[in-house]
C-alpha positions as MATLAB code, in Angstrom:
seq = 'MCFGPGSDDFRTVYGIVNRAQIAGIEALQAGRTGEEVDRAARKVIEDAGYGRYFTHRLGHGLGMDGHEQPYLVKGNRKPLVAGNSVTIEPGIYLPEKFGVRIEDDYAVLEKGLASLSVRPGDLVVLKG';
ca = [
      54.327 -107.312  -14.363;
      52.864 -104.700  -16.660;
      54.113 -102.537  -19.493;
      53.802  -98.900  -18.512;
      52.448  -97.599  -15.224;
      49.088  -99.427  -15.338;
      45.742  -97.763  -14.758;
      44.153  -97.385  -11.353;
      41.726 -100.180  -12.331;
      44.628 -102.461  -13.228;
      46.391 -101.763   -9.934;
      43.164 -102.425   -8.008;
      42.646 -105.761   -9.753;
      46.305 -106.695   -9.274;
      45.914 -106.060   -5.544;
      42.820 -108.284   -5.381;
      44.531 -111.114   -7.261;
      47.586 -110.779   -5.028;
      45.413 -111.031   -1.894;
      43.610 -114.039   -3.398;
      46.906 -115.773   -4.009;
      48.010 -115.116   -0.430;
      44.715 -116.591    0.823;
      45.261 -119.692   -1.334;
      48.821 -120.098   -0.083;
      47.680 -119.733    3.527;
      45.019 -122.430    2.952;
      47.449 -124.833    1.273;
      48.457 -127.645    3.601;
      48.480 -131.413    3.877;
      45.018 -132.700    4.780;
      43.115 -129.863    3.086;
      41.231 -130.591   -0.114;
      41.795 -128.932   -3.463;
      38.292 -127.540   -3.124;
      39.105 -125.868    0.209;
      42.242 -124.207   -1.151;
      40.394 -122.980   -4.262;
      37.549 -121.659   -2.096;
      39.916 -119.594    0.080;
      41.353 -117.714   -2.905;
      38.090 -117.509   -4.826;
      36.320 -115.917   -1.839;
      38.691 -112.942   -1.942;
      37.900 -112.346   -5.613;
      34.160 -112.896   -5.156;
      34.007 -110.595   -2.121;
      35.650 -107.871   -4.234;
      32.908 -108.264   -6.865;
      34.995 -109.966   -9.559;
      33.897 -113.595   -9.112;
      32.547 -114.026  -12.631;
      35.924 -112.929  -14.016;
      37.873 -115.736  -12.301;
      37.180 -118.356  -14.943;
      39.562 -121.218  -14.148;
      40.665 -123.416  -11.265;
      43.070 -121.958   -8.712;
      45.815 -124.410   -9.578;
      46.984 -127.879  -10.435;
      49.681 -130.378   -9.698;
      53.113 -130.142  -11.278;
      54.831 -133.237  -12.530;
      55.657 -135.093  -15.689;
      52.501 -133.890  -17.445;
      52.697 -130.274  -16.252;
      48.945 -129.936  -15.606;
      47.861 -132.845  -13.455;
      46.298 -133.906  -10.159;
      45.825 -132.650   -7.587;
      43.544 -129.988   -9.070;
      42.766 -127.053   -6.810;
      39.168 -126.647   -7.878;
      35.591 -126.914   -6.628;
      34.563 -130.548   -6.442;
      38.007 -131.968   -5.664;
      37.527 -133.362   -2.173;
      40.667 -135.469   -2.168;
      43.031 -134.373    0.624;
      46.424 -132.969   -0.299;
      49.391 -134.952    0.964;
      53.019 -134.190    1.698;
      54.941 -134.361   -1.554;
      52.269 -132.741   -3.721;
      53.688 -129.930   -5.868;
      51.079 -127.429   -7.027;
      50.547 -124.080   -8.670;
      48.619 -121.271   -6.994;
      47.461 -119.034   -9.848;
      44.351 -116.936   -9.317;
      43.314 -114.542  -12.052;
      40.814 -111.895  -13.052;
      40.163 -111.327  -16.759;
      38.158 -108.271  -17.804;
      37.037 -108.624  -21.448;
      38.282 -105.898  -23.779;
      40.403 -104.419  -20.943;
      43.100 -106.583  -19.359;
      43.774 -109.674  -17.319;
      45.827 -110.346  -14.223;
      47.159 -113.751  -13.199;
      49.748 -114.328  -10.492;
      51.317 -117.777  -10.387;
      53.732 -119.345   -7.957;
      54.572 -122.979   -7.238;
      54.687 -124.782   -3.891;
      55.532 -128.173   -2.465;
      53.245 -129.420    0.291;
      55.252 -130.711    3.245;
      54.100 -132.723    6.238;
      54.133 -129.464    8.159;
      54.056 -126.334    6.037;
      55.115 -125.531    2.502;
      58.216 -124.984    0.417;
      58.180 -122.274   -2.228;
      59.384 -123.531   -5.605;
      59.333 -120.155   -7.344;
      60.544 -116.657   -6.615;
      58.949 -113.385   -7.667;
      59.057 -109.857   -6.326;
      56.286 -109.078   -3.864;
      55.267 -105.875   -5.620;
      54.019 -105.241   -9.119;
      56.906 -104.918  -11.581;
      56.383 -102.080  -14.068;
      58.306 -102.240  -17.339;
      58.727  -99.195  -19.568;
      56.082  -99.498  -22.264;
];
């Protein structure tokens, strides 16, 4: 969501972050590691030339503590299991300009995923 129409640069970055999130969602499944899921989304952002502006992990587990294991981040080689609930939230943050983060939540099932959040597929523009 953005206030006002958003610049061409903003719309370009939004598109990259959206594609990165889709890549992360497609990689999310039982048996994959947090590192593998993070890598799938991060590659989209890196290939677009914005890697240094994605400054956090792709996601984390949701539970009683809010931010908890399993972390979707480089170095986490623990396999995901059915029952894990996680965020998928890639972002690009351009200093002095703007930032884009898209977050949705998923439950890992034995086969597939269940979406735990709903958002429109396209960028929502609010009157600024």
